[in-house]
C-alpha positions as CSV (number, residue, x, y, z in Angstrom):
1,M,23.0,-6.7,-27.7
2,K,21.3,-10.0,-27.6
3,S,17.9,-10.6,-26.2
4,R,15.3,-13.0,-25.9
5,I,12.0,-13.8,-23.8
6,K,10.6,-16.9,-22.7
7,F,8.1,-18.5,-20.4
8,N,8.6,-21.1,-17.6
9,H,6.3,-23.3,-19.7
10,K,5.8,-22.9,-23.5
11,I,2.2,-24.1,-23.1
12,I,-0.8,-23.4,-20.7
13,K,-4.1,-25.2,-20.3
14,A,-6.8,-23.8,-22.3
15,G,-10.1,-22.6,-20.6
16,K,-8.4,-22.1,-17.2
17,E,-7.0,-19.0,-15.5
18,T,-3.3,-19.3,-15.3
19,K,-0.2,-17.8,-13.6
20,V,3.1,-17.9,-15.8
21,Y,6.6,-16.4,-15.5
22,L,8.1,-14.5,-18.4
23,L,11.9,-14.1,-18.3
24,V,13.5,-11.2,-20.2
25,K,17.3,-11.8,-20.8
26,V,19.6,-9.2,-22.1
27,T,23.3,-9.8,-23.1
28,G,25.6,-6.9,-23.4
29,P,27.5,-6.5,-26.7
30,K,31.1,-7.6,-26.8
31,G,33.4,-4.8,-25.8
32,D,35.3,-3.4,-28.9
33,T,39.0,-4.0,-28.2
34,N,39.9,-1.3,-30.6
35,R,37.8,1.2,-28.8
36,E,38.9,3.0,-25.7
37,R,36.6,2.4,-22.7
38,L,34.2,5.0,-21.7
39,P,35.7,8.0,-19.7
40,L,34.7,7.9,-16.0
41,N,33.6,11.0,-14.0
42,L,33.6,9.8,-10.4
43,S,33.4,11.4,-7.0
44,V,34.6,9.4,-4.0
45,V,33.0,10.5,-0.7
46,I,34.6,9.3,2.4
47,D,33.1,9.1,6.0
48,R,35.8,10.5,8.3
49,S,33.5,10.6,11.5
50,G,35.1,9.5,14.8
51,S,33.8,5.9,14.5
52,M,36.2,5.6,11.3
53,S,39.3,5.6,13.5
54,G,41.9,2.9,13.3
55,D,42.0,0.3,10.5
56,K,38.8,1.4,8.9
57,L,39.9,4.8,7.7
58,K,43.5,3.5,7.1
59,Y,42.2,0.8,4.7
60,V,39.7,3.1,3.0
61,K,42.5,5.6,2.3
62,L,44.5,2.8,0.9
63,A,41.6,1.7,-1.4
64,A,41.0,5.3,-2.5
65,K,44.6,5.6,-3.5
66,E,44.4,2.3,-5.3
67,L,41.5,3.4,-7.3
68,V,43.3,6.6,-8.2
69,S,46.3,4.6,-9.5
70,K,43.9,2.7,-12.0
71,L,42.3,5.8,-13.6
72,G,43.8,7.6,-16.6
73,P,44.1,11.1,-18.1
74,K,40.6,10.8,-19.7
75,D,39.0,10.2,-16.4
76,R,37.8,12.8,-14.1
77,L,37.9,12.3,-10.2
78,S,36.9,14.5,-7.3
79,L,37.2,13.8,-3.5
80,V,35.0,14.7,-0.7
81,A,35.3,13.9,3.0
82,Y,32.7,14.4,5.8
83,D,31.9,14.2,9.4
84,D,29.5,16.8,10.8
85,T,31.1,19.2,8.4
86,I,32.0,18.7,4.6
87,Q,35.5,18.9,3.3
88,R,35.9,19.6,-0.4
89,L,39.2,17.8,-0.7
90,L,39.6,18.2,-4.5
91,P,37.2,19.4,-7.2
92,P,36.8,17.5,-10.4
93,K,39.9,17.2,-12.4
94,S,41.7,14.9,-14.8
95,V,43.6,12.1,-13.4
96,S,46.6,12.7,-15.6
97,D,48.7,13.6,-12.5
98,K,47.9,11.3,-9.7
99,Q,50.0,13.0,-6.9
100,P,47.4,15.7,-6.0
101,F,44.9,12.9,-5.3
102,Y,47.3,11.0,-3.2
103,D,48.2,14.2,-1.3
104,A,44.7,15.0,-0.6
105,I,43.8,11.5,0.7
106,S,46.9,11.0,3.0
107,P,46.3,13.6,5.6
108,L,42.6,12.4,6.2
109,K,41.8,12.1,10.0
110,T,38.7,11.1,12.0
111,G,36.6,13.8,13.3
112,G,33.1,14.3,14.6
113,M,29.4,13.0,13.7
114,T,28.0,11.9,10.3
115,N,26.5,14.2,7.9
116,L,26.0,11.5,5.1
117,S,23.6,13.6,3.0
118,G,25.8,16.6,2.8
119,G,28.9,14.6,1.8
120,W,26.9,12.7,-0.9
121,L,25.2,15.9,-2.1
122,Q,28.6,17.5,-2.5
123,G,29.8,14.5,-4.4
124,C,26.8,14.7,-6.7
125,D,27.5,18.4,-7.2
126,Y,31.0,17.7,-8.3
127,V,30.0,15.0,-10.7
128,G,27.1,17.0,-12.0
129,S,29.3,20.2,-12.8
130,E,31.5,18.0,-15.2
131,L,28.8,15.7,-16.5
132,E,30.3,13.4,-19.1
133,V,27.4,12.7,-21.6
134,K,29.5,10.1,-23.3
135,G,30.8,8.3,-20.1
136,V,30.0,7.1,-16.7
137,N,29.0,9.5,-14.0
138,R,28.9,8.0,-10.4
139,V,29.4,8.9,-6.8
140,L,31.0,6.3,-4.6
141,L,29.6,6.9,-1.0
142,L,31.3,5.2,1.9
143,T,30.2,5.3,5.5
144,D,30.4,3.0,8.7
145,G,27.8,4.9,10.8
146,L,24.3,6.3,10.9
147,A,23.4,9.5,9.4
148,N,22.8,11.9,12.4
149,R,23.4,15.3,10.6
150,G,21.8,16.7,7.7
151,I,19.1,14.7,6.1
152,S,18.7,11.2,7.8
153,D,15.5,9.9,6.5
154,S,16.1,6.8,4.5
155,G,13.1,7.1,2.3
156,R,13.8,10.8,1.4
157,L,17.4,10.0,0.5
158,A,16.4,7.0,-1.7
159,V,14.0,9.2,-3.5
160,M,16.8,11.8,-3.9
161,A,19.2,9.2,-5.2
162,G,16.6,8.3,-7.9
163,Q,16.3,12.0,-8.9
164,K,20.0,12.1,-9.3
165,K,19.9,9.1,-11.4
166,E,17.4,10.6,-13.7
167,Q,19.8,13.6,-14.0
168,G,22.5,11.2,-15.1
169,I,24.4,10.7,-11.9
170,S,24.4,7.2,-10.2
171,T,25.3,6.2,-6.7
172,T,27.2,3.2,-5.3
173,T,27.3,2.7,-1.6
174,F,29.7,1.0,0.6
175,G,28.9,0.1,4.4
176,V,31.9,-0.5,6.5
177,G,31.7,-2.5,9.8
178,M,28.6,-3.1,11.9
179,D,27.1,0.3,12.7
180,Y,26.0,1.7,9.3
181,N,22.3,1.8,8.2
182,E,22.1,-1.0,5.6
183,D,18.4,-0.2,4.8
184,L,19.5,3.3,3.9
185,L,22.6,2.3,1.9
186,S,20.9,-0.5,-0.1
187,R,17.8,1.6,-1.0
188,M,20.0,4.5,-2.1
189,A,22.0,2.1,-4.4
190,S,18.9,0.5,-5.8
191,E,17.3,3.8,-6.6
192,G,20.5,5.4,-7.5
193,G,21.4,2.8,-10.1
194,G,24.5,1.6,-8.5
195,A,25.7,-1.2,-6.3
196,F,25.7,-1.8,-2.6
197,Y,28.6,-3.5,-0.9
198,F,29.1,-4.6,2.7
199,I,32.5,-4.3,4.1
200,D,32.6,-6.5,7.1
201,N,36.5,-6.4,7.3
202,P,38.2,-3.1,6.5
203,D,40.9,-4.9,4.5
204,Q,38.3,-5.8,2.0
205,A,37.8,-2.3,1.0
206,A,40.3,-2.2,-1.7
207,G,39.2,-5.4,-3.5
208,L,35.5,-4.1,-3.6
209,F,36.6,-0.6,-4.9
210,A,38.6,-2.7,-7.6
211,E,35.4,-4.8,-8.4
212,E,33.3,-1.6,-8.8
213,L,35.9,0.0,-11.0
214,T,36.1,-3.2,-13.2
215,D,32.3,-3.0,-13.7
216,L,32.5,0.8,-14.7
217,Y,35.4,-0.2,-17.2
218,N,33.0,-2.7,-18.9
219,V,30.0,-0.4,-19.2
220,V,29.0,-0.6,-23.0
221,G,25.5,0.9,-22.7
222,Q,23.5,3.0,-20.4
223,N,19.8,3.6,-19.5
224,L,18.8,0.0,-20.2
225,Q,15.1,-0.1,-20.1
226,V,12.6,-3.1,-20.4
227,A,8.8,-2.0,-21.4
228,I,6.1,-4.5,-21.3
229,D,2.6,-3.7,-23.0
230,T,-0.1,-6.4,-22.5
231,E,-3.3,-7.0,-23.9
232,T,-6.7,-7.5,-22.0
233,K,-6.0,-11.4,-21.9
234,V,-3.4,-10.4,-19.2
235,R,-5.2,-9.8,-15.9
236,S,-2.2,-8.4,-14.0
237,V,1.6,-8.0,-14.4
238,K,4.1,-8.0,-11.5
239,Q,7.9,-7.9,-11.6
240,L,10.0,-10.1,-9.3
241,Y,12.8,-7.9,-9.3
242,E,12.8,-4.3,-7.6
243,Y,13.7,-2.1,-10.7
244,P,12.3,1.5,-10.6
245,R,9.2,1.6,-12.5
246,G,7.3,4.1,-14.7
247,E,4.6,4.3,-17.3
248,E,4.8,5.4,-21.0
249,R,1.9,5.3,-23.4
250,G,0.2,2.4,-21.6
251,A,3.2,0.3,-21.1
252,L,5.1,-0.5,-17.8
253,V,8.8,0.7,-18.2
254,Y,11.5,-0.6,-15.8
255,Q,14.9,1.0,-15.4
256,L,17.7,-1.5,-15.3
257,G,20.6,0.8,-15.3
258,D,24.0,0.2,-17.1
259,L,24.7,-2.6,-19.5
260,Y,28.0,-4.4,-19.2
261,A,30.1,-6.1,-22.0
262,E,29.0,-9.8,-22.5
263,E,27.1,-9.8,-19.2
264,D,23.5,-11.0,-18.8
265,R,20.9,-8.8,-17.3
266,Y,17.5,-10.1,-16.3
267,Q,13.9,-9.0,-15.7
268,L,11.2,-11.5,-14.6
269,F,7.5,-11.0,-14.8
270,E,4.7,-12.9,-13.2
271,L,1.6,-12.8,-15.6
272,H,-1.8,-13.7,-14.5
273,L,-3.8,-14.7,-17.6
274,R,-7.6,-14.9,-18.1
275,E,-9.3,-18.1,-19.4
276,L,-7.9,-18.5,-23.0
277,N,-9.2,-20.7,-26.0
278,E,-7.0,-23.2,-27.5
279,G,-4.3,-21.9,-30.0
280,E,-1.6,-19.6,-30.4
281,I,-2.4,-16.6,-28.2
282,H,-0.7,-13.0,-28.6
283,L,-0.4,-11.3,-25.1
284,G,1.5,-8.1,-26.0
285,Q,5.0,-6.8,-26.6
286,V,8.4,-6.5,-24.6
287,T,10.5,-3.6,-25.9
288,I,14.1,-3.5,-24.8
289,S,16.3,-0.4,-25.3
290,Y,19.5,1.2,-24.2
291,D,21.9,4.0,-25.2
292,R,25.2,2.9,-26.7
293,I,27.9,5.4,-27.1
294,Q,29.6,5.0,-30.6
295,G,32.4,7.2,-31.6
296,E,31.2,10.9,-31.1
297,G,27.6,10.0,-30.9
298,I,25.0,8.1,-28.8
299,K,23.0,5.6,-30.6
300,K,19.6,4.4,-29.2
301,V,19.4,0.6,-29.6
302,E,16.0,-1.0,-29.3
303,R,14.5,-4.4,-30.0
304,T,10.8,-5.6,-29.7
305,H,9.7,-9.2,-28.9
306,E,6.2,-10.4,-29.3
307,I,4.7,-12.1,-26.3
308,V,3.1,-15.4,-27.6
309,I,2.0,-18.4,-25.8
310,Q,0.2,-21.7,-26.8
311,A,-3.1,-22.7,-25.2
312,V,-3.5,-26.4,-25.5
313,T,-5.9,-29.3,-24.2
314,A,-5.5,-31.0,-20.7
315,E,-4.0,-34.0,-22.1
316,E,-1.2,-32.1,-24.1
317,Y,-0.7,-29.9,-20.9
318,R,0.3,-32.9,-18.9
319,K,3.3,-33.4,-21.2
320,R,4.7,-29.9,-20.5
321,R,8.4,-29.5,-19.4
322,P,9.6,-26.5,-17.4
323,D,12.3,-24.1,-18.9
324,K,15.2,-24.8,-16.6
325,E,16.7,-21.3,-16.9
326,V,13.4,-19.6,-16.2
327,Q,12.8,-21.9,-13.3
328,K,16.2,-21.1,-11.9
329,M,15.6,-17.4,-12.0
330,V,12.2,-17.7,-10.5
331,L,13.7,-19.7,-7.6
332,I,16.5,-17.2,-7.0
333,Q,13.9,-14.2,-7.0
334,E,11.7,-16.3,-4.7
335,A,14.6,-16.9,-2.3
336,R,15.4,-13.2,-2.3
337,M,11.8,-12.4,-1.3
338,A,11.9,-15.2,1.4
339,R,15.0,-13.7,2.9
340,A,13.5,-10.2,2.9
341,K,10.5,-11.5,4.7
342,A,12.5,-13.5,7.2
343,L,14.6,-10.4,8.0
344,E,11.5,-8.3,8.6
345,L,10.2,-11.2,10.9
346,A,13.4,-11.4,12.7
347,D,13.3,-7.7,13.3
348,Q,10.1,-8.2,15.1
349,R,11.7,-11.2,17.0
350,E,9.3,-13.7,15.2
351,F,12.2,-16.1,14.8
352,S,10.2,-19.2,14.5
353,K,8.1,-17.9,11.5
354,A,11.3,-16.5,9.9
355,Q,12.9,-20.1,10.3
356,A,9.8,-21.6,8.8
357,I,10.0,-19.2,5.7
358,L,13.7,-20.1,5.0
359,E,13.2,-23.7,5.4
360,E,10.2,-23.7,3.0
361,M,12.2,-22.0,0.4
362,A,15.1,-24.5,0.8
363,E,12.4,-27.4,0.3
364,S,11.0,-25.6,-2.7
365,I,14.5,-25.7,-4.4
366,K,14.9,-29.3,-3.5
367,A,11.5,-30.2,-4.6
368,S,12.3,-28.7,-8.1
369,R,14.7,-31.6,-8.5
370,T,17.3,-29.3,-10.0
371,R,20.8,-30.3,-10.5
372,D,22.0,-26.8,-10.8
373,E,25.1,-26.3,-8.6
374,E,24.3,-22.6,-7.9
375,L,20.8,-23.4,-6.7
376,L,21.9,-26.2,-4.6
377,D,24.4,-23.9,-2.9
378,L,21.7,-21.5,-2.4
379,R,19.6,-24.1,-0.7
380,D,22.4,-25.0,1.6
381,Q,22.8,-21.3,2.6
382,L,19.0,-21.1,3.3
383,L,19.2,-24.0,5.6
384,E,22.1,-22.5,7.6
385,E,20.2,-19.1,7.7
386,A,17.3,-21.2,9.0
387,R,19.5,-22.4,11.7
388,D,20.4,-18.9,12.6
389,M,16.9,-18.1,13.1
390,E,16.1,-21.2,15.1
391,F,18.7,-20.0,17.6
392,G,17.1,-16.5,17.8
393,A,18.8,-13.8,19.6
394,Q,21.7,-16.0,20.2
395,R,22.6,-15.6,16.5
396,Y,20.6,-12.7,15.2
397,D,22.9,-10.0,15.6
398,T,24.1,-6.9,13.7
399,Y,26.4,-9.0,11.5
400,S,23.6,-11.5,10.6
401,R,21.3,-8.7,9.6
402,K,23.9,-6.9,7.4
403,S,24.9,-10.1,5.8
404,Q,21.3,-10.9,5.0
405,M,20.7,-7.5,3.5
406,S,23.8,-7.9,1.3
407,K,22.5,-11.0,-0.1
408,I,19.0,-9.5,-0.8
409,S,20.8,-6.7,-2.7
410,N,22.5,-6.8,-6.2
411,V,20.7,-10.0,-7.2
412,D,20.1,-8.5,-10.7
413,R,23.8,-9.0,-11.4
414,F,23.4,-12.8,-11.5
415,S,27.0,-14.1,-11.8
416,R,28.5,-11.6,-9.5
417,S,25.7,-11.9,-7.0
418,F,26.3,-15.6,-6.4
419,E,30.1,-15.2,-5.9
420,M,29.6,-12.5,-3.4
421,Q,26.9,-14.3,-1.6
422,D,29.2,-17.3,-1.3
423,D,32.1,-15.3,0.1
424,L,30.1,-13.4,2.4
425,H,28.1,-16.4,3.8
426,L,31.3,-18.3,4.5
427,R,32.7,-15.5,6.4
428,K,29.6,-15.1,8.5
429,V,29.4,-18.8,9.5
430,M,33.1,-18.9,10.2
431,S,32.6,-16.0,12.7
432,A,30.0,-17.8,14.7
433,A,30.2,-20.5,17.4
434,S,28.4,-23.7,16.6
435,I,25.3,-24.4,18.9
436,E,23.9,-27.9,19.9
437,R,20.3,-28.4,19.3
438,R,19.9,-31.3,21.8
439,G,17.4,-33.4,19.8
440,P,17.2,-37.1,19.1
441,A,20.3,-38.9,17.9
442,P,20.7,-39.1,14.0
443,L,20.1,-42.3,12.2
444,Q,21.9,-41.4,9.0
445,I,23.9,-38.7,7.1
446,S,23.3,-37.5,3.7
447,W,25.1,-35.2,1.1
448,R,25.1,-34.4,-2.6
449,G,25.7,-37.7,-4.3
450,G,25.5,-40.1,-1.1
451,R,23.9,-41.3,2.1
452,L,25.3,-43.4,4.9
453,K,23.4,-45.2,7.7
454,L,25.0,-44.6,11.0
455,N,25.2,-48.2,12.1
456,V,29.1,-48.2,12.7
457,P,30.9,-46.9,15.7
458,E,32.8,-44.2,13.7
459,V,32.5,-42.3,10.3
460,R,35.7,-40.6,9.0
461,I,35.3,-37.6,6.5
462,G,38.1,-36.1,4.5
463,S,39.8,-36.1,1.0
464,A,41.9,-39.3,1.5
465,P,40.6,-42.3,-0.2
466,D,40.4,-44.4,3.0
467,N,37.8,-42.1,4.6
468,D,34.2,-43.3,4.9
469,I,33.0,-40.2,3.2
470,V,35.4,-39.0,0.7
471,L,35.2,-35.2,-0.3
472,E,38.2,-34.9,-2.7
473,N,38.1,-31.1,-3.4
474,Y,36.8,-29.5,-0.4
475,A,38.1,-31.3,2.7
476,E,41.6,-31.8,4.3
477,E,43.1,-35.3,4.3
478,Y,41.4,-36.5,7.4
479,H,39.1,-33.5,8.2
480,C,36.8,-34.7,10.9
481,R,35.0,-37.6,12.2
482,L,31.6,-38.7,13.6
483,I,31.9,-41.0,16.8
484,R,29.3,-42.9,18.6
485,R,29.3,-42.6,22.5
486,G,26.5,-44.7,23.9
487,R,23.3,-43.7,22.1
488,D,24.8,-40.3,21.0
489,W,26.8,-39.2,18.0
490,Y,29.4,-36.5,18.4
491,L,31.3,-34.5,15.6
492,E,35.0,-33.9,16.3
493,D,37.1,-31.7,14.1
494,S,40.7,-32.4,13.3
495,S,41.3,-30.0,10.4
496,Q,43.3,-26.8,10.2
497,G,40.7,-24.9,8.3
498,G,37.7,-25.7,10.5
499,T,34.4,-27.5,10.3
500,I,30.9,-25.7,10.5
501,A,28.0,-27.2,12.3
502,N,24.5,-25.5,12.5
503,A,26.1,-22.4,10.8
504,G,28.8,-22.0,13.4
505,L,32.4,-23.1,13.8
506,V,33.0,-26.3,15.9
507,N,35.4,-26.1,18.8
508,G,35.5,-29.2,20.7
509,P,33.2,-32.2,20.6
510,F,29.8,-31.4,19.2
511,R,26.8,-33.6,20.0
512,L,24.7,-34.2,16.9
513,S,21.0,-34.2,16.5
514,R,18.6,-35.2,13.6
515,G,18.3,-32.0,11.5
516,D,21.8,-30.8,12.3
517,I,23.7,-29.6,9.2
518,I,27.5,-29.8,8.9
519,R,29.6,-27.8,6.2
520,I,32.9,-28.7,5.0
521,G,34.0,-26.0,2.4
522,K,31.1,-26.0,0.1
523,V,29.7,-29.3,1.0
524,M,26.7,-29.6,3.2
525,L,26.1,-32.8,5.0
526,E,22.6,-33.3,6.6
527,L,22.0,-35.6,9.7
528,E,18.6,-37.3,9.5
């Protein structure tokens, strides 16, 4: 394991109360190619309620069979299905012979209501009955609806998922379609130490099952913890993530779950410091630990870092430079919190306030002057999400809410989170229709790396070199054009793949206004 801690700034101003950010970064050890992966002890719990009819259950069954095909003799698997009753399809057994699992999955048909808690608890019982001390124990819970039988309270089920995690059984949740309770599934996954996936199209089920399985294959450690113990010089400590928290001998202890081979995991703290004198200041300790399975035993790996910062004069302080990695992780977490607040406001139909929060966050990323492509992509997403909020109930529907909740979840897995967000965001905007804002005509168009005044009759955009705006890697040869008609400008799409305007797909001439945004692939163009 590699680990390090660092501040957003290495120095602070002496004699002044200060807010600083402390990033903890943990990198999993390289997987041992000579060592077999950890055995898996899984239970797949499938919703077969009436709403799962058609393609939903069909593709989920195919995904479950695909998962079976990738497991081996050292893995144990159990199968549960549920509607208002619980079907114990197959108790835990080795996957040395795959046919019994296929035979149990194939006959599944849809039934009645949704006893989610009953199905999940049966899966937990199956995993717990064969608990693999030197392996990974997880329930994969899949549903497309609301829990309307058994325990249905989100808070209670999330607490129960946390309790199961303490017993060594983690939970990953999959929400299928538009009718499931995303608040419930995201909370169960967060408290249960697993992941939360949004399956907006049933044919994605196999790919997301495979992604989850790949993660489980790469587990190199478990029970990853970050503990922070500060001195009185620190007025307060706040985490920017949402990891489960406890206390131990005066230290705050955060549970980060599993550690994956060569993957970075992060924890981020906001520290409020009292007035400090000049010099090197010791603020406390950060201790990182996890359980690594080696051979026939479990080894506790632990590393401690001293928290030290330099307090300097005002003149020296003016020369400070931000740490780009810490700055990036702070912006990512602030964006997550902005999205969560915007979601809360949208639920209350406070769309203008939600729009303002998202636009303010996008402006914060711009003001940071970052050149980081992932942060710039995040800014683009926030701008399009703000457009959704501007159009209020015309755009804020079940799909929008579930997309936002999925983006808010799983941000602790940094690289995977960005890829999933990009894919989901693009599917979402491609599914919506563009809406004209009917504002003043634009005077210029800007994009990363360029700006063009609209003082010509036409602007062509595409990958061909004779276009006015050339986007080599993202656009079709002659993708679209902006054309002046009188005092107005219109966008006309001529592509096969489509052009996005104001977070919706263009269909016919689209009148442009200042503040409109156009998306072509991953490139955002802003009308000003």
